[in-house]
N, C-alpha and C positions, 0 to 999 in steps of 0.2 A: 965798187960797191956791187955792181951787177954780177960780176964774176964770182965774188964771194957768195952771193945769194944763190947763184946757180950751183956752186959747189956744196953749199949747205943742203940744197934741195936734193942733189945727187946722193949725198951721204945719207939723208933721211930715207930716200927710196931704197938705197942698199941695205939699211937697217930693217926697213919693212920686209924686203924679200928675206933677209937672214931670219927674222922673226917667223915668217910663214914657213920656211924650210925647217926651222927648229920645232915649230908646232906640229908639222906632219911627222917628223922623226919621233916626237914624243908619243904621238899616237900610235905609231907602229911598235915602239918599244914598250910602252907602259900601259896603252889602251886609253890614255886620257891626255888632254892638253892642259898645260899650266896657264893660267890666266895672263895674257899679255895686254890686258886692257889699259894699264897704265901707260905703256908706250903709245897705244893707239890714241888715248885721251890727250897725251902731250902733243902728238903729231897733229891731231885735229884742232888743238887749241892754237898752235903756231901757224897753221896753214893760211889763215886770213891775214896774218901779219906779213907773211911771205908774199901774198898777193898784193898787198898794199906797197910794201917796199919795192917789189919788182916793178909794179906799175909806175911808181913815182920814179924810179931809176930809169926805166925805159923812156918815160916821157922827158925827163931831163936830158938824157943822151940825144933824143930826137930833136928836142928844142935847140940844143947846142948845134947840131948839125944843120937844122933850118936856118939859124940865125947867123952862124959864123962860116960855115963851109960851102953852102949852097947859094948860087946866084938866084935871084928872084925869078928869073925866066926858066930856070931849071926846076923849080919847085912844082911838085904835084899837089895841087890844092885838095883834090879828093883824098889823098893819102893823109894829108895834114888834118882834114875835117874827120876822117874815119878814126885816126889815132886819138884826137881829142875826145871824140864821142865815146869811144870804147874806154878811155881812162876815166871819163866822167861816170860812165855807167858802173864801172868797177868800184870806184870810190863811193858812189851812192849806195850800192849794194852792201859794200863793207861797212859803211857807217850805220846802216840799219842793223846789220848783224852785230856790230860792236855796242850799239845803243841798247840792244837786248841783253847784252852780257854786262853785269855789274862790274866785274874786274876790268873789263876793257874800256868801260866808261871813263874811268879815270885817265886813261891814256889820251883820249880824244878830246877831253874838255879843257 
């Protein structure tokens, strides 16, 4: 799952770069840029979902590592606490953002 998310994110970044390059070429050739706001709106809309899924995926992978592959004496408690704290902060921030958006509210309720 994490690999797919990373792949999608790279594709979006590539599309963003292409859109910027096309916009610059249009300006040079025609003297104006066509609106690319629909792509920007779509990208901005999906960004929080990417953050949510990647945070969840990272947390599950680390939990699996902590519970199944590491010995208790080898675990770094500070790393575990930092990971959990960062994940909690990300989820709280995203919950606030989703709550403000009517479309996203249906997803989290």
